[in-house]
BALOGU-205858 format. One record per atom (N, C-alpha, C, O): residue number from 1; residue in one letter; atom name; x, y, z. Coordinates in steps of 0.001 Angstrom, whole numbers. Each point is the difference from the previous one (the first is absolute). Layout:
R:NUM:a:CA:X:Y:Z
...
This chain:
R:1:x:N:-36446:88760:-239970
R:1:x:CA:1514:422:955
R:1:x:C:-240:-1442:1460
R:1:x:O:964:-386:661
R:2:x:N:-2296:-125:-470
R:2:x:CA:209:-310:1236
R:2:x:C:-12:-1728:-840
R:2:x:O:-321:-932:737
R:3:x:N:613:655:-1983
R:3:x:CA:257:-1287:-171
R:3:x:C:1639:63:-278
R:3:x:O:660:-1036:78
R:4:x:N:-48:2297:-405
R:4:x:CA:1544:63:-72
R:4:x:C:522:-161:1461
R:4:x:O:924:-769:267
R:5:x:N:-1574:1548:685
R:5:x:CA:488:-71:1394
R:5:x:C:-75:-1318:154
R:5:x:O:1173:-374:-13
R:6:x:N:-1786:-444:135
R:6:x:CA:-673:-1584:446
R:6:x:C:1168:-551:-605
R:6:x:O:546:-846:708
R:7:x:N:243:1175:-2297
R:7:x:CA:482:-731:-556
R:7:x:C:1596:-124:690
R:7:x:O:449:-1074:399
R:8:x:N:187:2163:-349
R:8:x:CA:794:697:384
R:8:x:C:512:-365:1748
R:8:x:O:1169:-199:331
R:9:x:N:-2592:176:792
R:9:x:CA:208:-39:1295
R:9:x:C:-139:-1580:267
R:9:x:O:680:-529:881
R:10:x:N:-1486:-131:-1585
R:10:x:CA:-548:-1367:167
R:10:x:C:658:-962:-585
R:10:x:O:-571:-989:460
R:11:x:N:1454:572:-1223
R:11:x:CA:444:-771:-1020
R:11:x:C:848:-1318:901
R:11:x:O:1124:-429:-260
R:12:x:N:-1971:7:1279
R:12:x:CA:446:-1602:615
R:12:x:C:-901:-1213:-269
R:12:x:O:-461:-609:966
R:13:x:N:119:132:-2506
R:13:x:CA:-800:-463:108
R:13:x:C:-1416:-354:642
R:13:x:O:-898:833:121
R:14:x:N:798:-2234:296
R:14:x:CA:-1057:-185:1042
R:14:x:C:-6:563:1461
R:14:x:O:-839:-387:813
R:15:x:N:1784:1296:-507
R:15:x:CA:-262:154:889
R:15:x:C:540:1539:176
R:15:x:O:820:524:754
R:16:x:N:-1856:57:-2037
R:16:x:CA:120:1414:114
R:16:x:C:-1446:599:-418
R:16:x:O:-965:-731:-223
R:17:x:N:933:1775:163
R:17:x:CA:-1307:529:44
R:17:x:C:-572:-95:-1497
R:17:x:O:-1188:-204:-246
R:18:x:N:2074:357:-610
R:18:x:CA:-176:-169:-1633
R:18:x:C:-408:-759:-93
R:18:x:O:-1074:329:-504
R:19:x:N:1070:-2024:691
R:19:x:CA:-690:-1351:-365
R:19:x:C:-1309:353:686
R:19:x:O:-983:-147:-727
R:20:x:N:737:593:1997
R:20:x:CA:-977:-410:384
R:20:x:C:-1453:1371:-851
R:20:x:O:-1199:-276:7
R:21:x:N:1729:1526:-577
R:21:x:CA:-1037:-22:-631
R:21:x:C:-94:-65:-1619
R:21:x:O:-994:83:-723
R:22:x:N:2520:-279:361
R:22:x:CA:-246:-572:-1418
R:22:x:C:-498:-1197:-87
R:22:x:O:-1175:-199:-310
R:23:x:N:1834:-524:516
R:23:x:CA:-515:-1657:36
R:23:x:C:-996:-676:603
R:23:x:O:-549:-1001:-459
R:24:x:N:216:1726:1855
R:24:x:CA:-1074:-217:968
R:24:x:C:646:-1560:804
R:24:x:O:-777:-939:174
R:25:x:N:1730:878:105
R:25:x:CA:1211:-1163:642
R:25:x:C:1050:721:652
R:25:x:O:564:1048:-315
R:26:x:N:-393:-1946:1443
R:26:x:CA:1534:586:805
R:26:x:C:-102:-883:1301
R:26:x:O:-917:-732:374
R:27:x:N:2144:1022:207
R:27:x:CA:84:-951:998
R:27:x:C:-420:1045:1379
R:27:x:O:-557:960:-532
R:28:x:N:574:-778:1726
R:28:x:CA:-402:751:1302
R:28:x:C:412:1056:-586
R:28:x:O:-729:892:-434
R:29:x:N:1996:-931:381
R:29:x:CA:634:1713:-45
R:29:x:C:-338:1133:-1260
R:29:x:O:150:1217:-107
R:30:x:N:-694:-2311:-789
R:30:x:CA:-196:547:-883
R:30:x:C:-1714:968:281
R:30:x:O:-342:1141:-311
R:31:x:N:-171:-1943:818
R:31:x:CA:-1751:673:930
R:31:x:C:525:1078:1126
R:31:x:O:-727:859:500
R:32:x:N:1995:-1037:-216
R:32:x:CA:457:1139:1016
R:32:x:C:439:1125:-909
R:32:x:O:-492:1115:173
R:33:x:N:1391:-1326:-1142
R:33:x:CA:444:1106:-504
R:33:x:C:-1352:735:-666
R:33:x:O:-184:1193:244
R:34:x:N:-527:-1749:-884
R:34:x:CA:-1001:781:-746
R:34:x:C:-802:623:1030
R:34:x:O:-69:1200:-268
R:35:x:N:-714:-1533:1568
R:35:x:CA:-427:469:1015
R:35:x:C:609:1573:55
R:35:x:O:-601:1071:81
R:36:x:N:2423:-1454:-179
R:36:x:CA:484:1256:715
R:36:x:C:69:587:-1290
R:36:x:O:840:900:-17
R:37:x:N:-1243:-1023:-750
R:37:x:CA:299:1306:-1193
R:37:x:C:-1525:588:-484
R:37:x:O:-322:982:-667
R:38:x:N:-312:-1862:1207
R:38:x:CA:-1859:826:69
R:38:x:C:96:1088:1337
R:38:x:O:-291:1196:23
R:39:x:N:847:-2138:1151
R:39:x:CA:-500:980:959
R:39:x:C:1294:1305:-195
R:39:x:O:-303:1054:560
R:40:x:N:1631:-1062:-1270
R:40:x:CA:883:1125:-607
R:40:x:C:-1245:961:-404
R:40:x:O:-592:791:734
R:41:x:N:369:-1066:-2051
R:41:x:CA:-961:739:-592
R:41:x:C:-946:872:529
R:41:x:O:-376:1056:-507
R:42:x:N:-14:-1592:1633
R:42:x:CA:-1584:932:895
R:42:x:C:1055:814:908
R:42:x:O:-385:1019:573
R:43:x:N:1639:-1439:-449
R:43:x:CA:948:845:951
R:43:x:C:380:-656:1306
R:43:x:O:792:470:816
R:44:x:N:-1619:-1907:-686
R:44:x:CA:210:-809:1258
R:44:x:C:1292:-538:151
R:44:x:O:578:-613:-897
R:45:x:N:-22:875:2245
R:45:x:CA:1634:-490:443
R:45:x:C:41:-1590:210
R:45:x:O:-761:-356:900
R:46:x:N:1321:-465:-1389
R:46:x:CA:120:-1261:327
R:46:x:C:1016:-460:174
R:46:x:O:980:684:-296
R:47:x:N:-785:-2029:846
R:47:x:CA:1611:-787:-226
R:47:x:C:-394:-1350:-644
R:47:x:O:-1122:-414:-293
R:48:x:N:1762:107:217
R:48:x:CA:941:-1812:-222
R:48:x:C:21:-477:1040
R:48:x:O:922:406:707
R:49:x:N:-2080:-1705:64
R:49:x:CA:698:-766:999
R:49:x:C:349:-1204:-262
R:49:x:O:-734:-615:-774
R:50:x:N:2013:-126:1362
R:50:x:CA:295:-1223:-685
R:50:x:C:-415:-887:1073
R:50:x:O:338:393:1116
R:51:x:N:-1025:-1560:-1164
R:51:x:CA:-394:-909:1164
R:51:x:C:5:-1508:-390
R:51:x:O:645:-389:-974
R:52:x:N:-1461:-550:1845
R:52:x:CA:174:-1177:-613
R:52:x:C:-1809:-71:388
R:52:x:O:-623:593:881
R:53:x:N:208:-1443:-1801
R:53:x:CA:-1222:-718:56
R:53:x:C:-172:-994:961
R:53:x:O:613:-1066:-60
R:54:x:N:-1836:1492:1418
R:54:x:CA:-352:-843:1105
R:54:x:C:289:888:1245
R:54:x:O:651:1029:180
R:55:x:N:-1467:-1917:673
R:55:x:CA:342:997:1322
R:55:x:C:1265:284:478
R:55:x:O:972:-539:-530
R:56:x:N:-825:1404:1570
R:56:x:CA:1134:391:490
R:56:x:C:357:-396:670
R:56:x:O:-48:666:1034
R:57:x:N:618:-1831:-940
R:57:x:CA:554:-997:1127
R:57:x:C:1651:510:299
R:57:x:O:388:-475:1067
R:58:x:N:726:1377:-1801
R:58:x:CA:1085:-172:-159
R:58:x:C:9:1761:802
R:58:x:O:1012:194:674
R:59:x:N:-1892:842:-714
R:59:x:CA:-230:1130:828
R:59:x:C:1281:852:-388
R:59:x:O:666:590:852
R:60:x:N:-369:-573:-2237
R:60:x:CA:1210:827:-306
R:60:x:C:-430:1575:229
R:60:x:O:871:710:501
R:61:x:N:-1773:-277:-730
R:61:x:CA:-343:1271:-284
R:61:x:C:-487:478:1416
R:61:x:O:-309:1184:140
R:62:x:N:220:-2151:1023
R:62:x:CA:-480:690:1206
R:62:x:C:1185:46:1268
R:62:x:O:-48:670:1032
R:63:x:N:1019:-1533:-1445
R:63:x:CA:1043:-242:770
R:63:x:C:933:1289:384
R:63:x:O:133:936:-789
R:64:x:N:549:-972:2168
R:64:x:CA:761:1142:33
R:64:x:C:851:292:-523
R:64:x:O:724:-796:-599
R:65:x:N:-478:2454:679
R:65:x:CA:1529:-51:-863
R:65:x:C:542:-814:191
R:65:x:O:119:-1064:-608
R:66:x:N:358:1485:1611
R:66:x:CA:1412:-1287:650
R:66:x:C:-4:-1068:-821
R:66:x:O:1111:-363:-386
R:67:x:N:-2092:-270:-6
R:67:x:CA:65:-1444:-808
R:67:x:C:177:235:-1284
R:67:x:O:126:-918:-810
R:68:x:N:-101:2110:503
R:68:x:CA:165:517:-1397
R:68:x:C:848:-1328:-1276
R:68:x:O:-199:-345:-1165
R:69:x:N:1002:43:2086
R:69:x:CA:1355:-962:-788
R:69:x:C:-391:-1393:176
R:69:x:O:610:-900:-576
R:70:x:N:-1947:607:1616
R:70:x:CA:-132:-1763:-410
R:70:x:C:-352:-583:-1135
R:70:x:O:-913:317:-763
R:71:x:N:1676:-1183:683
R:71:x:CA:-332:-933:-1341
R:71:x:C:-1637:-699:368
R:71:x:O:-565:-407:1015
R:72:x:N:308:511:-2104
R:72:x:CA:-1292:-704:-282
R:72:x:C:-193:-805:-508
R:72:x:O:766:-5:-963
R:73:x:N:-1725:-1299:948
R:73:x:CA:328:-1216:-860
R:73:x:C:-1508:430:-1363
R:73:x:O:-1206:8:248
R:74:x:N:1795:251:-1415
R:74:x:CA:-1303:314:-732
R:74:x:C:-186:-1073:-559
R:74:x:O:856:-884:-35
R:75:x:N:-2142:784:-552
R:75:x:CA:-386:-1377:-641
R:75:x:C:496:604:-1441
R:75:x:O:311:1160:-273
R:76:x:N:-343:-2483:-672
R:76:x:CA:765:-73:-1428
R:76:x:C:-1055:799:-535
R:76:x:O:600:964:-478
R:77:x:N:-1828:-799:277
R:77:x:CA:-503:514:-807
R:77:x:C:-1490:825:1236
R:77:x:O:41:92:1227
R:78:x:N:-1081:323:-2105
R:78:x:CA:-794:1092:1084
R:78:x:C:380:1287:-785
R:78:x:O:-954:768:-124
R:79:x:N:2101:-358:-424
R:79:x:CA:-185:1278:-157
R:79:x:C:-813:646:-429
R:79:x:O:-507:-588:-955
R:80:x:N:-160:2008:1221
R:80:x:CA:-746:1045:-226
R:80:x:C:366:1277:132
R:80:x:O:1064:462:412
R:81:x:N:-1922:14:-753
R:81:x:CA:208:1543:-345
R:81:x:C:-1471:740:63
R:81:x:O:-932:-197:-779
R:82:x:N:961:1116:1927
R:82:x:CA:-1057:1012:-281
R:82:x:C:-63:1192:327
R:82:x:O:1154:295:311
R:83:x:N:-2099:997:-128
R:83:x:CA:715:1223:-25
R:83:x:C:-398:559:1719
R:83:x:O:-492:-795:801
R:84:x:N:689:1751:-554
R:84:x:CA:-220:1008:1448
R:84:x:C:-358:1531:-812
R:84:x:O:680:628:-812
R:85:x:N:-2133:-313:1445
R:85:x:CA:30:1380:-298
R:85:x:C:542:904:595
R:85:x:O:-517:479:1009
R:86:x:N:1375:-159:-1372
R:86:x:CA:549:1258:792
R:86:x:C:-425:800:941
R:86:x:O:354:126:1172
R:87:x:N:-1548:667:-2116
R:87:x:CA:-490:1073:651
R:87:x:C:-1507:61:750
R:87:x:O:-671:971:349
R:88:x:N:398:-2570:-238
R:88:x:CA:-959:-10:1154
R:88:x:C:1038:-899:1330
R:88:x:O:-360:-1165:173
R:89:x:N:946:1399:258
R:89:x:CA:385:-405:1520
R:89:x:C:1201:-1912:-722
R:89:x:O:401:-1005:588
R:90:x:N:-339:1395:-1736
R:90:x:CA:932:-1193:-388
R:90:x:C:-1126:-1533:-13
R:90:x:O:400:-1085:422
R:91:x:N:-1650:1279:-921
R:91:x:CA:-1010:-1205:-393
R:91:x:C:512:-797:-754
R:91:x:O:889:410:-747
R:92:x:N:-1331:-1937:702
R:92:x:CA:693:-1176:-1300
R:92:x:C:-1312:84:-827
R:92:x:O:-1147:319:311
R:93:x:N:1676:-686:-1381
R:93:x:CA:-930:-486:-623
R:93:x:C:710:-1063:-1164
R:93:x:O:978:390:-638
R:94:x:N:-1536:-1719:426
R:94:x:CA:519:-1067:-928
R:94:x:C:-729:389:-1380
R:94:x:O:-1184:-153:-301
R:95:x:N:1896:522:-206
R:95:x:CA:-1444:383:-1505
R:95:x:C:105:-1424:-716
R:95:x:O:-1031:-384:-553
R:96:x:N:2237:-508:491
R:96:x:CA:-409:-1030:-588
R:96:x:C:-1002:-991:607
R:96:x:O:-812:-447:-811
R:97:x:N:705:7:2099
R:97:x:CA:-1141:-869:844
R:97:x:C:-910:850:-715
R:97:x:O:-179:-198:-1202
R:98:x:N:-384:1072:1774
R:98:x:CA:-937:655:-754
R:98:x:C:-577:215:-899
R:98:x:O:-1215:198:9
R:99:x:N:2025:-178:-1140
R:99:x:CA:-41:-243:-1530
R:99:x:C:-620:-1872:-294
R:99:x:O:-818:-361:-845
R:100:x:N:1452:-388:1722
R:100:x:CA:-397:-1318:-191
R:100:x:C:-1535:-293:445
R:100:x:O:-737:-861:-480
R:101:x:N:422:1824:1556
R:101:x:CA:-1150:-442:660
R:101:x:C:-1061:903:-1165
R:101:x:O:-1060:-490:-389
R:102:x:N:1513:1747:-29
R:102:x:CA:-698:624:-732
R:102:x:C:-386:-1093:-1217
R:102:x:O:-1194:-161:-253
R:103:x:N:2046:-471:-381
R:103:x:CA:-286:-434:-1323
R:103:x:C:-533:-1536:158
R:103:x:O:15:-770:-960
R:104:x:N:-493:387:2268
R:104:x:CA:-1014:-979:276
R:104:x:C:-1449:510:552
R:104:x:O:-781:-792:528
R:105:x:N:497:2129:-686
R:105:x:CA:-1121:672:603
R:105:x:C:249:533:1134
R:105:x:O:-945:731:297
R:106:x:N:1803:-727:544
R:106:x:CA:-357:529:1188
R:106:x:C:671:1562:-32
R:106:x:O:1183:157:-302
R:107:x:N:-1935:800:595
R:107:x:CA:192:1491:-191
R:107:x:C:810:528:1448
R:107:x:O:860:880:-30
R:108:x:N:-1245:-1501:1147
R:108:x:CA:422:297:1148
R:108:x:C:1250:1024:294
R:108:x:O:59:1011:700
R:109:x:N:1035:-1760:-1616
R:109:x:CA:845:75:126
R:109:x:C:633:444:1839
R:109:x:O:-12:1016:693
R:110:x:N:541:-2556:-514
R:110:x:CA:37:168:1235
R:110:x:C:1263:414:638
R:110:x:O:-4:237:1208
R:111:x:N:1576:-79:-2216
R:111:x:CA:657:326:298
R:111:x:C:535:1415:-80
R:111:x:O:1031:250:-625
R:112:x:N:-1615:519:1151
R:112:x:CA:49:1501:-441
R:112:x:C:-344:822:1237
R:112:x:O:-1012:96:694
R:113:x:N:2307:499:-669
R:113:x:CA:227:1191:1239
R:113:x:C:74:-837:1086
R:113:x:O:-1026:117:669
R:114:x:N:1862:-977:-167
R:114:x:CA:-147:-766:1087
R:114:x:C:1250:408:750
R:114:x:O:1010:408:-574
R:115:x:N:-1112:-521:1710
R:115:x:CA:702:288:1178
R:115:x:C:1761:-1161:-58
R:115:x:O:9:-1025:-682
R:116:x:N:679:1266:1125
R:116:x:CA:834:-938:208
R:116:x:C:67:-1504:450
R:116:x:O:452:-1035:-490
R:117:x:N:-1108:1385:1645
R:117:x:CA:-587:-1227:1198
R:117:x:C:-1312:-692:-1227
R:117:x:O:-4:-1225:-122
R:118:x:N:-666:1757:-418
R:118:x:CA:-1192:-825:-1276
R:118:x:C:567:-346:-1164
R:118:x:O:-316:-1124:-391
R:119:x:N:1242:1887:-461
R:119:x:CA:846:-674:-875
R:119:x:C:997:-1214:403
R:119:x:O:51:-906:-832
R:120:x:N:627:785:1819
R:120:x:CA:349:-1015:750
R:120:x:C:-475:-1215:316
R:120:x:O:674:-887:523
R:121:x:N:-2051:794:-883
R:121:x:CA:-612:-1295:383
R:121:x:C:230:-979:-1067
R:121:x:O:-228:-1188:226
R:122:x:N:788:1694:-1700
R:122:x:CA:104:-868:-389
R:122:x:C:1016:386:-909
R:122:x:O:304:-850:-837
R:123:x:N:487:2293:798
R:123:x:CA:1293:353:-251
R:123:x:C:1137:28:703
R:123:x:O:-85:690:1016
R:124:x:N:982:-1133:-1179
R:124:x:CA:1228:-78:1216
R:124:x:C:1126:1504:-758
R:124:x:O:960:-322:-700
R:125:x:N:-1253:1846:962
R:125:x:CA:659:1082:-300
R:125:x:C:1735:-388:162
R:125:x:O:359:-979:655
R:126:x:N:520:1805:-1278
R:126:x:CA:1194:312:225
R:126:x:C:483:428:1036
R:126:x:O:-951:473:624
R:127:x:N:1616:-382:-205
R:127:x:CA:1082:903:1234
R:127:x:C:-371:1070:-294
R:127:x:O:-548:705:848
R:128:x:N:818:-101:-2656
R:128:x:CA:-375:1394:381
R:128:x:C:-798:797:191
R:128:x:O:44:1220:155
R:129:x:N:-945:-2063:-166
R:129:x:CA:-1798:392:1016
R:129:x:C:319:326:1260
R:129:x:O:-1048:448:466
R:130:x:N:2143:-395:626
R:130:x:CA:-153:-217:1166
R:130:x:C:-201:1575:669
R:130:x:O:-501:170:1111
R:131:x:N:967:906:-1958
R:131:x:CA:-983:1333:579
R:131:x:C:-1098:344:-70
R:131:x:O:-542:1013:443
R:132:x:N:29:-2110:-1189
R:132:x:CA:-1887:427:-336
R:132:x:C:-553:-610:1430
R:132:x:O:179:-1061:598
R:133:x:N:-847:2111:-380
R:133:x:CA:-1099:-132:1345
R:133:x:C:-1182:408:-83
R:133:x:O:-347:1096:439
R:134:x:N:-553:-2041:-1097
R:134:x:CA:-1731:458:-327
R:134:x:C:-811:-884:389
R:134:x:O:-1119:-277:-434
R:135:x:N:1757:-200:1334
R:135:x:CA:-1109:-1073:421
R:135:x:C:-1750:83:519
R:135:x:O:-874:-859:119
R:136:x:N:917:2422:114
R:136:x:CA:-1286:396:310
R:136:x:C:-300:1377:-792
R:136:x:O:755:964:-130
R:137:x:N:-1849:-1110:-280
R:137:x:CA:-551:630:-956
R:137:x:C:-727:1323:384
R:137:x:O:-1151:-46:435
R:138:x:N:1882:1349:-608
R:138:x:CA:-649:1545:452
R:138:x:C:-1189:199:-947
R:138:x:O:-612:1042:232
R:139:x:N:238:-1620:-1019
R:139:x:CA:-1609:364:-570
R:139:x:C:-466:-1488:-762
R:139:x:O:482:-1132:-25
R:140:x:N:-1475:1673:-468
R:140:x:CA:-329:-1336:-1169
R:140:x:C:358:-203:-946
R:140:x:O:747:858:-470
R:141:x:N:-1002:-1908:-254
R:141:x:CA:640:-802:-1395
R:141:x:C:-385:1349:-822
R:141:x:O:730:788:-601
R:142:x:N:-2439:-807:827
R:142:x:CA:-760:911:-1165
R:142:x:C:474:1787:146
R:142:x:O:-283:924:-764
R:143:x:N:842:-914:1649
R:143:x:CA:660:1650:201
R:143:x:C:1294:47:-501
R:143:x:O:402:759:-881
R:144:x:N:389:-1810:1629
R:144:x:CA:941:-647:-1021
R:144:x:C:49:615:-1812
R:144:x:O:545:976:-515
R:145:x:N:-1268:-1927:45
R:145:x:CA:-329:-295:-1219
R:145:x:C:-433:1756:-511
R:145:x:O:471:421:-1057
R:146:x:N:-1272:371:1813
R:146:x:CA:-306:1593:-120
R:146:x:C:1203:774:27
R:146:x:O:109:979:-739
R:147:x:N:698:-1283:1430
R:147:x:CA:1282:892:-166
R:147:x:C:956:-28:-995
R:147:x:O:598:929:-542
R:148:x:N:-507:-2710:292
R:148:x:CA:591:-237:-1223
R:148:x:C:-495:740:-1667
R:148:x:O:651:20:-1045
R:149:x:N:-1514:323:1229
R:149:x:CA:-718:494:-1046
R:149:x:C:-193:1324:50
R:149:x:O:-428:606:-983
R:150:x:N:705:-34:2074
R:150:x:CA:131:1318:-96
R:150:x:C:1815:602:118
R:150:x:O:344:1126:-359
R:151:x:N:464:-2024:850
R:151:x:CA:929:265:-137
R:151:x:C:754:-388:-1437
R:151:x:O:1147:228:-384
R:152:x:N:-2325:-944:-281
R:152:x:CA:630:-123:-1590
R:152:x:C:-596:1471:-765
R:152:x:O:809:672:-640
R:153:x:N:-1948:-318:723
R:153:x:CA:-561:1269:-108
R:153:x:C:722:1248:-151
R:153:x:O:274:813:-882
R:154:x:N:-39:-1054:2404
R:154:x:CA:1140:1662:374
R:154:x:C:1454:-111:-915
R:154:x:O:487:946:-619
R:155:x:N:-16:-2092:674
R:155:x:CA:1291:-369:-629
R:155:x:C:233:1004:-1399
R:155:x:O:724:899:-428
R:156:x:N:-2294:-2044:-60
R:156:x:CA:-139:64:-1681
R:156:x:C:-594:1915:-24
R:156:x:O:154:671:-1021
R:157:x:N:-583:-276:1875
R:157:x:CA:-84:1689:-558
R:157:x:C:1362:620:447
R:157:x:O:481:908:-679
R:158:x:N:122:-1337:1729
R:158:x:CA:1079:580:-2
R:158:x:C:975:199:-1175
R:158:x:O:602:1040:-267
R:159:x:N:-532:-2578:-595
R:159:x:CA:816:161:-1264
R:159:x:C:-430:614:-769
R:159:x:O:779:266:-915
R:160:x:N:-2056:252:819
R:160:x:CA:-350:762:-867
R:160:x:C:485:1164:208
R:160:x:O:918:475:-668
R:161:x:N:-1402:14:1473
R:161:x:CA:220:1201:676
R:161:x:C:1688:541:-515
R:161:x:O:420:1042:-504
R:162:x:N:260:-2398:948
R:162:x:CA:1272:363:-522
R:162:x:C:396:58:-1163
R:162:x:O:1017:594:-358
R:163:x:N:-1696:-1137:-279
R:163:x:CA:483:110:-1822
R:163:x:C:-516:1382:-288
R:163:x:O:746:906:-372
R:164:x:N:-2325:-738:594
R:164:x:CA:-210:1923:-101
R:164:x:C:927:301:222
R:164:x:O:700:214:-989
R:165:x:N:-52:9:2349
R:165:x:CA:861:1119:436
R:165:x:C:1235:-422:-1100
R:165:x:O:465:988:-568
R:166:x:N:-129:-1706:351
R:166:x:CA:1088:-130:-921
R:166:x:C:-210:561:-1559
R:166:x:O:735:816:-556
R:167:x:N:-1920:-1454:-10
R:167:x:CA:-475:1001:-1298
R:167:x:C:43:1689:501
R:167:x:O:729:772:-624
R:168:x:N:-1182:-503:1257
R:168:x:CA:239:1361:397
R:168:x:C:1224:769:387
R:168:x:O:208:1204:-147
R:169:x:N:481:-2027:615
R:169:x:CA:929:600:260
R:169:x:C:1383:299:-1523
R:169:x:O:973:740:-148
R:170:x:N:-1747:-1924:-773
R:170:x:CA:509:-351:-1195
R:170:x:C:-234:1641:-581
R:170:x:O:880:806:-301
R:171:x:N:-2094:-660:266
R:171:x:CA:-545:1267:-403
R:171:x:C:141:1061:16
R:171:x:O:-276:889:-806
R:172:x:N:950:-909:2214
R:172:x:CA:475:1752:152
R:172:x:C:1550:-454:-285
R:172:x:O:562:1039:349
R:173:x:N:274:-1739:-674
R:173:x:CA:859:-154:-232
R:173:x:C:606:696:-1230
R:173:x:O:959:744:-200
R:174:x:N:-2327:-1535:-839
R:174:x:CA:-456:362:-1094
R:174:x:C:-19:1836:-445
R:174:x:O:674:678:-775
R:175:x:N:-1636:-423:1573
R:175:x:CA:-756:1412:59
R:175:x:C:1866:629:241
R:175:x:O:667:325:-982
R:176:x:N:-195:-273:2179
R:176:x:CA:1026:533:251
R:176:x:C:1207:95:-1252
R:176:x:O:802:920:-158
R:177:x:N:-928:-2029:-577
R:177:x:CA:1123:-314:-890
R:177:x:C:-357:1469:-1303
R:177:x:O:627:869:-606
R:178:x:N:-2031:-1375:758
R:178:x:CA:-954:1038:-1230
R:178:x:C:317:1128:181
R:178:x:O:488:702:-886
R:179:x:N:-718:-302:2128
R:179:x:CA:341:1757:528
R:179:x:C:1243:204:7
R:179:x:O:410:1152:142
R:180:x:N:487:-2240:-295
R:180:x:CA:1887:613:276
R:180:x:C:-364:192:-1470
R:180:x:O:-525:1036:-408
R:181:x:N:782:-1926:-256
R:181:x:CA:-1:107:-1475
R:181:x:C:-468:1601:-755
R:181:x:O:664:661:-798
R:182:x:N:-2069:-344:1391
R:182:x:CA:-293:978:-405
R:182:x:C:393:1559:587
R:182:x:O:-280:1054:-572
R:183:x:N:935:-1186:1746
R:183:x:CA:781:679:444
R:183:x:C:785:383:-589
R:183:x:O:95:1212:-191
R:184:x:N:851:-2175:-374
R:184:x:CA:1146:309:-596
R:184:x:C:-194:648:-1654
R:184:x:O:301:1117:-421
R:185:x:N:-606:-1693:67
R:185:x:CA:-640:570:-1629
R:185:x:C:-900:1528:94
R:185:x:O:-267:566:-1060
R:186:x:N:-110:-43:2189
R:186:x:CA:-82:1195:379
R:186:x:C:1329:747:434
R:186:x:O:337:1062:-524
R:187:x:N:226:-1548:1289
R:187:x:CA:1145:666:168
R:187:x:C:792:450:-1022
R:187:x:O:470:1131:-116
R:188:x:N:-296:-2402:-886
R:188:x:CA:705:203:-1166
R:188:x:C:-418:1275:-964
R:188:x:O:747:753:-623
R:189:x:N:-2425:-762:721
R:189:x:CA:-243:761:-991
R:189:x:C:-211:1336:406
R:189:x:O:-635:761:-730
R:190:x:N:1212:-298:2088
R:190:x:CA:133:991:642
R:190:x:C:1268:743:-189
R:190:x:O:193:1173:-320
R:191:x:N:374:-1845:512
R:191:x:CA:1422:-126:-424
R:191:x:C:586:408:-1414
R:191:x:O:1089:561:-124
R:192:x:N:-1761:-836:-726
R:192:x:CA:-181:15:-1385
R:192:x:C:-469:1544:-294
R:192:x:O:534:943:-584
R:193:x:N:-1571:-1096:1149
R:193:x:CA:-883:1488:-218
R:193:x:C:1494:1271:658
R:193:x:O:442:861:-761
R:194:x:N:110:-1033:2269
R:194:x:CA:994:851:482
R:194:x:C:1222:651:-1039
R:194:x:O:400:1127:-290
R:195:x:N:-28:-2695:-125
R:195:x:CA:1167:-62:-884
R:195:x:C:-121:1129:-1323
R:195:x:O:904:744:-380
R:196:x:N:-2035:-832:-87
R:196:x:CA:-496:500:-1053
R:196:x:C:-59:1659:36
R:196:x:O:320:818:-862
R:197:x:N:-969:-607:2482
R:197:x:CA:215:1634:4
R:197:x:C:1012:417:529
R:197:x:O:170:1219:-2
R:198:x:N:750:-2021:576
R:198:x:CA:1210:398:219
R:198:x:C:1344:225:-1113
R:198:x:O:1178:344:97
R:199:x:N:-2029:-718:-1090
R:199:x:CA:1021:-117:-1524
R:199:x:C:-319:1188:-610
R:199:x:O:797:860:-374
R:200:x:N:-2449:-838:257
R:200:x:CA:-527:1502:-248
R:200:x:C:448:1460:760
R:200:x:O:342:1040:-563
R:201:x:N:-438:-1264:1817
R:201:x:CA:799:1077:517
R:201:x:C:1289:586:69
R:201:x:O:287:1143:357
R:202:x:N:1002:-2727:-1018
R:202:x:CA:1386:463:-234
R:202:x:C:-163:211:-1685
R:202:x:O:1162:211:-348
R:203:x:N:-1759:-176:-508
R:203:x:CA:-285:490:-1221
R:203:x:C:-286:1475:-106
R:203:x:O:494:789:-806
R:204:x:N:-1646:-473:2052
R:204:x:CA:-582:1334:234
R:204:x:C:1304:1223:-235
R:204:x:O:280:905:-786
R:205:x:N:373:-1676:2253
R:205:x:CA:1564:508:370
R:205:x:C:910:238:-1217
R:205:x:O:1162:373:162
């Protein structure tokens, strides 16, 4: 089932999660979509963030709203893709760069749950991120990770309860139908008996 969903949703070649999971090779957006898919399976909400590799010198994501139609001189290359974890103050994560470090033996995952200011040290976010204001963490990253785990567990439990509730409703409907059919059969039987009694009375007279 999961394989079928992956095939339907991510048929984007090297840019899709399908390549990441099936062939182990993809571009940055493939890592991003693969991470989003895994998070979605756990009930964690996220969105794709378009950006440019390198320190933010354009300040597209921090310019005031009145400058939203400003023309920016973008580099010819360096397009990159990361994600934002929507459930925890829209903190940023770069699955591609984390994976590159991990494959070289560095398991520190340095680009995980970063604020806008932190991610902007080596990423230039697009103006779509202007409404995000999360430069001050209210709790530690460890607490955030625990909260994400709890969110995933809570949503999984809720999904299971909804499935059980649906099954119970289906069962109730089936019982109701069965009872209705029995009632109808009983009514037909009683009508037949009454009709026979009536016939017998007519013959007596």
